[in-house]
C-alpha positions as a Markdown table, in Angstrom:
| # | Residue | x | y | z |
|---|---|---|---|---|
| 1 | Met | -51.5 | 78.5 | -27.5 |
| 2 | Arg | -49.5 | 79.1 | -24.3 |
| 3 | Leu | -52.8 | 79.7 | -22.4 |
| 4 | Arg | -54.2 | 76.3 | -23.6 |
| 5 | Trp | -51.0 | 74.6 | -22.5 |
| 6 | Met | -51.1 | 76.2 | -19.1 |
| 7 | Thr | -54.8 | 75.3 | -18.7 |
| 8 | Ser | -54.2 | 71.7 | -19.7 |
| 9 | Met | -51.3 | 71.4 | -17.2 |
| 10 | Val | -53.5 | 72.8 | -14.4 |
| 11 | Val | -56.2 | 70.3 | -15.2 |
| 12 | Ala | -53.7 | 67.5 | -15.3 |
| 13 | Thr | -52.2 | 68.5 | -12.0 |
| 14 | Ala | -55.7 | 68.5 | -10.4 |
| 15 | Ile | -56.5 | 65.1 | -11.8 |
| 16 | Ala | -53.2 | 63.6 | -10.6 |
| 17 | Ala | -53.8 | 64.9 | -7.1 |
| 18 | Ala | -57.3 | 63.4 | -7.1 |
| 19 | Ser | -56.0 | 60.1 | -8.2 |
| 20 | Cys | -53.4 | 60.1 | -5.4 |
| 21 | Gly | -56.2 | 60.6 | -2.8 |
| 22 | Ala | -55.6 | 64.3 | -2.2 |
| 23 | Pro | -58.6 | 66.0 | -0.7 |
| 24 | Pro | -60.7 | 68.2 | -3.1 |
| 25 | Ala | -60.1 | 71.9 | -2.9 |
| 26 | Pro | -62.8 | 73.7 | -0.9 |
| 27 | Met | -65.4 | 75.5 | -3.0 |
| 28 | Gly | -65.9 | 78.2 | -0.4 |
| 29 | Ala | -66.5 | 78.3 | 3.3 |
| 30 | Val | -70.0 | 77.8 | 4.8 |
| 31 | Pro | -70.6 | 80.3 | 7.6 |
| 32 | Glu | -71.2 | 78.9 | 11.0 |
| 33 | Ser | -74.8 | 79.0 | 12.5 |
| 34 | Ala | -75.6 | 82.5 | 13.9 |
| 35 | Ser | -75.3 | 82.9 | 17.7 |
| 36 | Pro | -78.6 | 82.9 | 19.5 |
| 37 | Leu | -77.7 | 86.3 | 21.0 |
| 38 | Arg | -77.1 | 87.9 | 17.6 |
| 39 | Ser | -79.5 | 88.5 | 14.7 |
| 40 | Pro | -79.1 | 86.2 | 11.7 |
| 41 | Pro | -77.3 | 87.5 | 8.6 |
| 42 | Arg | -79.4 | 88.9 | 5.9 |
| 43 | Gln | -78.3 | 86.3 | 3.3 |
| 44 | Gln | -77.8 | 82.6 | 3.8 |
| 45 | His | -74.6 | 81.5 | 1.9 |
| 46 | Val | -75.1 | 78.0 | 0.5 |
| 47 | Gln | -72.1 | 76.0 | -0.5 |
| 48 | Ala | -72.0 | 75.4 | -4.2 |
| 49 | Pro | -72.1 | 71.8 | -5.3 |
| 50 | Ala | -68.7 | 70.3 | -5.9 |
| 51 | Arg | -67.8 | 70.2 | -9.6 |
| 52 | Glu | -67.1 | 66.8 | -11.1 |
| 53 | Thr | -63.4 | 66.5 | -12.0 |
| 54 | Pro | -63.2 | 65.8 | -15.8 |
| 55 | Thr | -61.8 | 62.4 | -16.6 |
| 56 | Asp | -58.5 | 62.2 | -18.4 |
| 57 | Val | -57.2 | 58.7 | -18.6 |
| 58 | Tyr | -53.8 | 60.0 | -19.9 |
| 59 | Ala | -53.4 | 62.6 | -17.1 |
| 60 | His | -50.2 | 60.8 | -15.9 |
| 61 | Asp | -48.6 | 60.8 | -19.4 |
| 62 | Arg | -47.6 | 64.4 | -19.4 |
| 63 | Pro | -44.0 | 65.5 | -20.3 |
| 64 | Gly | -41.7 | 65.1 | -17.2 |
| 65 | Met | -44.1 | 62.7 | -15.4 |
| 66 | Leu | -41.6 | 59.8 | -15.5 |
| 67 | Ser | -42.0 | 57.1 | -12.9 |
| 68 | Pro | -39.1 | 56.9 | -10.4 |
| 69 | Arg | -38.4 | 53.4 | -11.9 |
| 70 | Val | -37.4 | 54.9 | -15.2 |
| 71 | Lys | -36.5 | 58.5 | -14.7 |
| 72 | Asn | -32.8 | 57.8 | -14.8 |
| 73 | Leu | -32.9 | 55.5 | -17.9 |
| 74 | Thr | -31.0 | 56.6 | -21.0 |
| 75 | Pro | -33.7 | 57.2 | -23.7 |
| 76 | Arg | -33.6 | 54.7 | -26.6 |
| 77 | Val | -35.8 | 53.6 | -29.4 |
| 78 | Tyr | -36.2 | 49.8 | -30.0 |
| 79 | Val | -37.1 | 48.7 | -33.5 |
| 80 | Pro | -38.2 | 45.1 | -34.2 |
| 81 | Asn | -37.3 | 44.3 | -37.9 |
| 82 | Ser | -39.8 | 41.5 | -38.8 |
| 83 | Glu | -38.1 | 40.4 | -42.0 |
| 84 | Ser | -34.5 | 40.7 | -40.7 |
| 85 | Asn | -35.2 | 39.0 | -37.3 |
| 86 | Thr | -33.3 | 41.7 | -35.5 |
| 87 | Val | -33.9 | 44.6 | -33.1 |
| 88 | Asp | -32.2 | 47.9 | -33.9 |
| 89 | Val | -31.5 | 50.3 | -30.9 |
| 90 | Ile | -31.5 | 54.0 | -31.8 |
| 91 | Asn | -30.1 | 56.9 | -29.8 |
| 92 | Pro | -32.9 | 59.5 | -30.1 |
| 93 | Arg | -30.5 | 62.4 | -29.5 |
| 94 | Thr | -28.2 | 61.5 | -32.4 |
| 95 | Phe | -30.7 | 59.6 | -34.5 |
| 96 | Arg | -28.2 | 56.9 | -35.1 |
| 97 | Val | -28.5 | 53.1 | -34.6 |
| 98 | Val | -26.2 | 52.2 | -31.7 |
| 99 | His | -26.9 | 48.5 | -31.4 |
| 100 | Arg | -28.3 | 45.6 | -33.4 |
| 101 | Tyr | -29.4 | 42.3 | -31.8 |
| 102 | Arg | -30.5 | 39.1 | -33.5 |
| 103 | Val | -33.8 | 37.7 | -32.1 |
| 104 | Gly | -36.3 | 34.9 | -33.0 |
| 105 | Ala | -38.4 | 34.7 | -36.1 |
| 106 | Leu | -40.8 | 37.5 | -37.0 |
| 107 | Pro | -40.4 | 40.0 | -34.2 |
| 108 | Gln | -43.5 | 42.2 | -34.3 |
| 109 | His | -43.6 | 44.6 | -31.3 |
| 110 | Val | -41.4 | 45.7 | -28.4 |
| 111 | Val | -43.6 | 46.0 | -25.4 |
| 112 | Pro | -42.9 | 47.7 | -21.9 |
| 113 | Ser | -44.0 | 45.4 | -19.0 |
| 114 | Trp | -46.6 | 46.6 | -16.5 |
| 115 | Asp | -44.0 | 47.3 | -13.9 |
| 116 | Leu | -41.8 | 49.3 | -16.4 |
| 117 | Lys | -38.8 | 47.1 | -15.6 |
| 118 | Thr | -38.6 | 45.0 | -18.8 |
| 119 | Leu | -39.1 | 45.4 | -22.6 |
| 120 | Trp | -40.5 | 42.3 | -24.3 |
| 121 | Val | -39.8 | 41.5 | -27.9 |
| 122 | Asn | -42.7 | 39.6 | -29.4 |
| 123 | Glu | -41.3 | 36.9 | -31.7 |
| 124 | Asn | -44.4 | 35.8 | -33.5 |
| 125 | Lys | -43.1 | 32.8 | -35.5 |
| 126 | Gly | -40.3 | 32.1 | -33.1 |
| 127 | Asn | -42.9 | 31.4 | -30.4 |
| 128 | Arg | -41.0 | 33.2 | -27.7 |
| 129 | Leu | -40.7 | 36.5 | -25.8 |
| 130 | Thr | -37.2 | 38.0 | -25.5 |
| 131 | Pro | -36.7 | 40.3 | -22.5 |
| 132 | Ile | -34.6 | 43.5 | -22.9 |
| 133 | Asn | -33.2 | 45.2 | -19.9 |
| 134 | Pro | -33.9 | 49.0 | -20.4 |
| 135 | Val | -31.0 | 49.9 | -18.1 |
| 136 | Thr | -28.4 | 48.2 | -20.3 |
| 137 | Gly | -30.4 | 48.0 | -23.5 |
| 138 | Arg | -29.4 | 44.4 | -23.9 |
| 139 | Pro | -31.5 | 41.3 | -24.4 |
| 140 | Gly | -31.7 | 38.4 | -22.0 |
| 141 | Lys | -32.7 | 34.8 | -22.2 |
| 142 | Pro | -35.8 | 34.2 | -24.3 |
| 143 | Val | -39.0 | 32.7 | -22.8 |
| 144 | Pro | -41.0 | 30.1 | -24.8 |
| 145 | Val | -44.5 | 31.6 | -25.5 |
| 146 | Gly | -46.8 | 30.3 | -28.3 |
| 147 | Asp | -47.8 | 32.8 | -31.0 |
| 148 | Pro | -47.0 | 36.1 | -29.4 |
| 149 | Tyr | -48.1 | 38.7 | -32.0 |
| 150 | Asn | -48.7 | 41.4 | -29.4 |
| 151 | Leu | -48.7 | 41.8 | -25.7 |
| 152 | Tyr | -50.9 | 43.7 | -23.2 |
| 153 | Phe | -51.2 | 43.8 | -19.4 |
| 154 | Thr | -54.3 | 44.1 | -17.2 |
| 155 | Pro | -54.6 | 47.5 | -15.4 |
| 156 | Asp | -53.9 | 45.9 | -12.0 |
| 157 | Gly | -50.8 | 44.1 | -13.3 |
| 158 | Ser | -52.2 | 40.6 | -12.5 |
| 159 | Tyr | -52.0 | 39.2 | -16.0 |
| 160 | Ala | -50.0 | 39.5 | -19.2 |
| 161 | Leu | -52.4 | 39.1 | -22.2 |
| 162 | Val | -50.7 | 37.5 | -25.2 |
| 163 | Met | -52.5 | 38.2 | -28.5 |
| 164 | Ala | -52.2 | 34.8 | -30.1 |
| 165 | Glu | -53.2 | 36.0 | -33.6 |
| 166 | Arg | -53.0 | 32.9 | -35.7 |
| 167 | Asn | -54.5 | 30.8 | -33.0 |
| 168 | Asn | -57.5 | 33.2 | -32.5 |
| 169 | Arg | -56.9 | 33.1 | -28.8 |
| 170 | Leu | -56.1 | 35.4 | -25.8 |
| 171 | Asp | -53.6 | 33.8 | -23.4 |
| 172 | Phe | -53.6 | 34.9 | -19.8 |
| 173 | Arg | -50.1 | 34.6 | -18.4 |
| 174 | Asp | -48.0 | 35.4 | -15.3 |
| 175 | Pro | -46.8 | 39.0 | -16.0 |
| 176 | His | -43.2 | 38.2 | -14.8 |
| 177 | Thr | -42.5 | 34.5 | -15.7 |
| 178 | Met | -45.0 | 34.4 | -18.7 |
| 179 | Arg | -46.2 | 31.0 | -17.4 |
| 180 | Leu | -49.6 | 30.2 | -19.0 |
| 181 | Ile | -52.5 | 30.4 | -16.6 |
| 182 | Arg | -55.5 | 30.2 | -18.9 |
| 183 | Ser | -56.5 | 30.5 | -22.6 |
| 184 | Leu | -59.6 | 32.1 | -23.9 |
| 185 | Asp | -60.7 | 31.1 | -27.4 |
| 186 | Leu | -62.2 | 34.0 | -29.3 |
| 187 | Pro | -65.1 | 34.0 | -31.8 |
| 188 | Cys | -63.1 | 36.0 | -34.3 |
| 189 | Arg | -60.0 | 35.7 | -36.4 |
| 190 | Gly | -56.7 | 37.6 | -36.1 |
| 191 | Val | -56.8 | 39.2 | -32.7 |
| 192 | Asn | -54.0 | 41.8 | -32.5 |
| 193 | His | -54.6 | 45.2 | -30.8 |
| 194 | Gly | -56.7 | 46.5 | -28.0 |
| 195 | Asp | -57.2 | 49.0 | -25.1 |
| 196 | Phe | -59.1 | 49.1 | -21.8 |
| 197 | Thr | -62.1 | 51.0 | -20.6 |
| 198 | Ala | -61.5 | 53.9 | -18.2 |
| 199 | Asp | -62.4 | 51.8 | -15.2 |
| 200 | Gly | -60.2 | 48.9 | -16.5 |
| 201 | Ser | -62.9 | 46.3 | -16.4 |
| 202 | Val | -63.3 | 45.6 | -20.2 |
| 203 | Phe | -60.6 | 45.0 | -22.8 |
| 204 | Leu | -61.7 | 45.9 | -26.3 |
| 205 | Ala | -59.6 | 43.9 | -28.9 |
| 206 | Ser | -59.6 | 44.1 | -32.7 |
| 207 | Cys | -59.7 | 41.0 | -34.9 |
| 208 | Glu | -58.1 | 41.9 | -38.2 |
| 209 | Phe | -59.0 | 39.0 | -40.4 |
| 210 | Ser | -62.7 | 38.8 | -39.5 |
| 211 | Gly | -63.4 | 42.5 | -39.4 |
| 212 | Gln | -64.6 | 42.4 | -35.8 |
| 213 | Leu | -64.0 | 43.7 | -32.3 |
| 214 | Val | -64.5 | 41.8 | -29.1 |
| 215 | Ala | -65.3 | 43.3 | -25.7 |
| 216 | Ile | -63.7 | 41.0 | -23.0 |
| 217 | Asp | -64.5 | 40.9 | -19.3 |
| 218 | Trp | -61.0 | 39.8 | -18.4 |
| 219 | Arg | -61.7 | 39.2 | -14.7 |
| 220 | Arg | -64.3 | 36.6 | -15.6 |
| 221 | His | -62.3 | 35.3 | -18.6 |
| 222 | Arg | -65.3 | 35.7 | -21.0 |
| 223 | Val | -66.3 | 37.6 | -24.1 |
| 224 | Lys | -68.9 | 40.2 | -23.3 |
| 225 | Lys | -69.8 | 41.3 | -26.8 |
| 226 | Val | -68.8 | 40.9 | -30.4 |
| 227 | Ile | -69.0 | 44.0 | -32.7 |
| 228 | Ser | -68.8 | 43.7 | -36.5 |
| 229 | Val | -67.7 | 47.0 | -38.1 |
| 230 | Arg | -68.2 | 46.0 | -41.7 |
| 231 | Ala | -67.7 | 42.9 | -43.8 |
| 232 | Gly | -64.2 | 42.8 | -45.5 |
| 233 | Asn | -62.7 | 45.5 | -43.2 |
| 234 | Met | -59.5 | 45.1 | -41.2 |
| 235 | Pro | -59.6 | 46.8 | -37.8 |
| 236 | Gln | -56.1 | 47.5 | -36.3 |
| 237 | Asp | -55.0 | 49.7 | -33.4 |
| 238 | Val | -57.4 | 50.6 | -30.6 |
| 239 | Lys | -57.2 | 53.7 | -28.4 |
| 240 | Leu | -59.5 | 55.1 | -25.7 |
| 241 | Ser | -60.4 | 58.8 | -25.8 |
| 242 | Pro | -59.1 | 60.8 | -22.9 |
| 243 | Asp | -62.6 | 61.3 | -21.4 |
| 244 | Gly | -63.1 | 57.5 | -21.5 |
| 245 | Arg | -66.3 | 57.7 | -23.5 |
| 246 | Arg | -65.2 | 56.4 | -26.8 |
| 247 | Phe | -62.8 | 54.0 | -28.4 |
| 248 | Tyr | -61.1 | 54.9 | -31.7 |
| 249 | Val | -60.3 | 51.9 | -34.0 |
| 250 | Ala | -58.1 | 52.3 | -37.0 |
| 251 | Asp | -59.2 | 50.3 | -40.1 |
| 252 | Met | -56.8 | 49.6 | -42.9 |
| 253 | Met | -59.4 | 48.7 | -45.5 |
| 254 | Ala | -61.9 | 51.4 | -44.5 |
| 255 | Gly | -59.2 | 54.1 | -44.7 |
| 256 | Gly | -60.1 | 55.7 | -41.4 |
| 257 | Val | -61.1 | 55.3 | -37.8 |
| 258 | Trp | -64.3 | 53.8 | -36.3 |
| 259 | Ile | -65.7 | 55.4 | -33.2 |
| 260 | Ile | -67.1 | 52.9 | -30.6 |
| 261 | Asn | -69.2 | 53.9 | -27.5 |
| 262 | Ala | -67.2 | 52.7 | -24.5 |
| 263 | Thr | -70.3 | 51.8 | -22.5 |
| 264 | Thr | -72.6 | 50.2 | -25.0 |
| 265 | Phe | -69.8 | 49.0 | -27.4 |
| 266 | Arg | -71.8 | 50.1 | -30.4 |
| 267 | Gln | -70.4 | 51.9 | -33.4 |
| 268 | Val | -71.3 | 55.6 | -33.3 |
| 269 | Gly | -69.2 | 57.1 | -36.0 |
| 270 | Phe | -66.4 | 57.0 | -38.5 |
| 271 | Leu | -63.6 | 59.4 | -39.5 |
| 272 | Arg | -61.9 | 59.1 | -42.8 |
| 273 | Thr | -58.2 | 59.7 | -42.3 |
| 274 | Gly | -56.3 | 58.1 | -45.2 |
| 275 | Lys | -55.5 | 54.9 | -47.0 |
| 276 | Gly | -54.3 | 52.1 | -44.8 |
| 277 | Ala | -55.1 | 53.7 | -41.4 |
| 278 | His | -53.1 | 51.6 | -38.9 |
| 279 | Gly | -51.5 | 53.1 | -35.7 |
| 280 | Leu | -53.1 | 55.4 | -33.1 |
| 281 | Tyr | -51.1 | 57.7 | -30.7 |
| 282 | Val | -52.3 | 60.3 | -28.2 |
| 283 | Ser | -50.5 | 63.7 | -27.8 |
| 284 | Arg | -49.0 | 64.5 | -24.4 |
| 285 | Asp | -51.7 | 67.1 | -23.7 |
| 286 | Ser | -54.5 | 64.7 | -24.5 |
| 287 | Arg | -55.9 | 67.0 | -27.2 |
| 288 | Leu | -54.9 | 65.1 | -30.4 |
| 289 | Leu | -54.9 | 61.6 | -31.9 |
| 290 | Tyr | -52.2 | 60.8 | -34.4 |
| 291 | Val | -53.2 | 58.3 | -37.1 |
| 292 | Ser | -50.6 | 56.6 | -39.3 |
| 293 | Asn | -51.9 | 56.0 | -42.8 |
| 294 | Arg | -49.6 | 53.2 | -44.0 |
| 295 | Gly | -51.0 | 53.0 | -47.5 |
| 296 | Glu | -50.5 | 56.6 | -48.5 |
| 297 | Gly | -47.5 | 57.8 | -46.5 |
| 298 | Thr | -49.3 | 60.3 | -44.3 |
| 299 | Val | -50.2 | 61.0 | -40.7 |
| 300 | Ser | -53.7 | 62.4 | -39.9 |
| 301 | Val | -54.2 | 64.6 | -36.8 |
| 302 | Val | -57.6 | 64.2 | -35.2 |
| 303 | Ser | -59.0 | 66.6 | -32.6 |
| 304 | Phe | -60.7 | 64.7 | -29.8 |
| 305 | Thr | -63.0 | 67.5 | -28.9 |
| 306 | Arg | -64.0 | 68.3 | -32.5 |
| 307 | Arg | -63.9 | 64.7 | -33.6 |
| 308 | Lys | -62.5 | 65.6 | -37.0 |
| 309 | Val | -59.2 | 65.6 | -38.9 |
| 310 | Val | -57.5 | 69.0 | -38.4 |
| 311 | Glu | -54.1 | 68.3 | -40.0 |
| 312 | Arg | -52.4 | 65.9 | -42.4 |
| 313 | Trp | -48.7 | 65.4 | -42.4 |
| 314 | Arg | -47.1 | 64.0 | -45.6 |
| 315 | Ile | -43.8 | 62.1 | -46.1 |
| 316 | Pro | -42.0 | 63.6 | -49.1 |
| 317 | Gly | -41.9 | 61.0 | -51.8 |
| 318 | Gly | -44.3 | 58.7 | -50.0 |
| 319 | Gly | -43.7 | 56.1 | -47.3 |
| 320 | Ser | -45.3 | 53.4 | -45.1 |
| 321 | Pro | -45.8 | 54.8 | -41.6 |
| 322 | Asp | -46.8 | 52.0 | -39.3 |
| 323 | Met | -46.4 | 51.6 | -35.5 |
| 324 | Gly | -44.4 | 53.6 | -33.0 |
| 325 | Gly | -45.0 | 56.2 | -30.3 |
| 326 | Val | -44.7 | 59.8 | -29.1 |
| 327 | Ser | -41.4 | 60.9 | -27.5 |
| 328 | Ala | -41.3 | 61.4 | -23.7 |
| 329 | Asp | -41.4 | 65.2 | -24.2 |
| 330 | Gly | -44.2 | 65.0 | -26.7 |
| 331 | Lys | -42.3 | 66.9 | -29.4 |
| 332 | Gln | -41.8 | 64.0 | -31.8 |
| 333 | Leu | -43.7 | 61.1 | -33.2 |
| 334 | Trp | -41.6 | 58.1 | -34.1 |
| 335 | Leu | -43.0 | 55.6 | -36.6 |
| 336 | Ser | -41.6 | 52.5 | -38.4 |
| 337 | Gly | -41.6 | 52.6 | -42.2 |
| 338 | Arg | -42.9 | 49.1 | -42.7 |
| 339 | Tyr | -42.1 | 48.6 | -46.4 |
| 340 | His | -39.1 | 51.0 | -46.7 |
| 341 | Gly | -36.7 | 49.8 | -44.0 |
| 342 | Val | -36.6 | 53.1 | -42.2 |
| 343 | Val | -37.9 | 54.9 | -39.1 |
| 344 | Tyr | -39.7 | 58.2 | -39.5 |
| 345 | Val | -39.4 | 61.1 | -37.0 |
| 346 | Phe | -42.0 | 63.8 | -37.2 |
| 347 | Ser | -42.2 | 67.1 | -35.4 |
| 348 | Thr | -45.5 | 67.2 | -33.5 |
| 349 | Glu | -45.2 | 71.0 | -33.5 |
| 350 | Thr | -44.9 | 71.6 | -37.2 |
| 351 | Gly | -45.8 | 68.2 | -38.7 |
| 352 | Lys | -42.6 | 68.2 | -40.7 |
| 353 | Leu | -40.6 | 65.0 | -41.2 |
| 354 | Leu | -37.3 | 65.6 | -39.3 |
| 355 | His | -35.4 | 62.3 | -40.0 |
| 356 | Lys | -35.4 | 59.1 | -41.9 |
| 357 | Ile | -33.3 | 56.5 | -40.1 |
| 358 | Lys | -32.2 | 53.4 | -42.0 |
| 359 | Val | -32.9 | 50.1 | -40.1 |
| 360 | Gly | -33.5 | 46.5 | -40.9 |
| 361 | Gln | -36.2 | 45.0 | -43.2 |
| 362 | Gly | -39.8 | 45.1 | -42.2 |
| 363 | Pro | -39.6 | 47.4 | -39.1 |
| 364 | His | -42.9 | 47.2 | -37.2 |
| 365 | Gly | -43.9 | 48.0 | -33.6 |
| 366 | Leu | -41.1 | 50.2 | -32.4 |
| 367 | Cys | -41.0 | 51.4 | -28.8 |
| 368 | Phe | -39.6 | 54.8 | -27.6 |
| 369 | Tyr | -38.5 | 54.3 | -24.0 |
| 370 | Pro | -38.9 | 55.5 | -21.3 |
| 371 | Gln | -42.2 | 57.3 | -21.5 |
| 372 | Pro | -44.3 | 59.1 | -18.8 |
| 373 | Gly | -46.8 | 57.0 | -16.9 |
| 374 | Arg | -47.3 | 55.0 | -13.7 |
| 375 | Tyr | -47.7 | 51.6 | -15.4 |
| 376 | Ser | -47.8 | 50.1 | -18.9 |
| 377 | Leu | -50.9 | 48.4 | -20.5 |
| 378 | Gly | -48.7 | 47.1 | -23.2 |
| 379 | His | -48.4 | 47.3 | -27.0 |
| 380 | Thr | -45.6 | 49.8 | -28.0 |
| 381 | Gly | -46.4 | 52.0 | -25.0 |
| 382 | Val | -50.0 | 52.5 | -23.7 |
| 383 | Phe | -49.5 | 54.1 | -20.3 |
| 384 | Arg | -51.8 | 55.2 | -17.5 |
């Protein structure tokens, strides 16, 4: 196990260096041409072709890789309580609620901004976004925004993408002021979650109420492709595989995860994980995908390389694990208990439930902050 960990860290370090423009390590010196006064060597040494560095889109999400912008922040967990219209703030060291703030109607998710400086509370029926300063942990003045069910940011930070779920629309907004720049009407119903391709050019979004996915060319503000998974199904969270080749899409009605080719955007597989499959979270070493099965009180652990469920964690007595995130050190998985008014804390090392923390009613998209990464793509913490 330690060898695997050391190997993954070496690969991550190499990837990080490459992304920062560091020159590739030499594969071996090529001998100089022989002098005309000397006989040539018996064997000609030919430089081996350079190996292609394996892609890992989560290479900057390893434990300890906190951006300078957030490395001195006090860790907190922000829980939007959809039915109580409040946000609970939890100290992850003591597992106690330390603050409770009243916000607008139906807060759905707490989303880190692209530049990591702000947390946005998505107040779906309140039609506004409330900023939280992660330095103080306190909310600021709300910004009027229509129908913000969820929020994402383009990889270059040029746009905030508001998932206007009931309006079947994707709104392109200024990422700082949230001023509306352009709206894109979508040929599907209930847009709510998404993720980007490895090159950042396409945004794949799920449409819960029509059982579809839409691939969006966000630079050209147009829909590239519509994918129907199956009639009557309800696709939810979307997550790109570490190698960038596949998208995983949780489906509450199908009880599992669809696998979508990230180049052709065609369905290529399905993994049954459990009833009410909902949230998707990547382990800090990029090896595993955690799937919250809201309808049966379990978390399924999927191996990316084997493309199969390798573990299942159960909540004693049942529960409703929903949205959340992995702790900065990767040792815990935090999930809201949507129908039980609690937050669950799992050990990612043993799969055991460590804590149940009582919060408001209808807790949904909680955010553990800060987390490793250079910038945020949105939701409850999708970092690159």
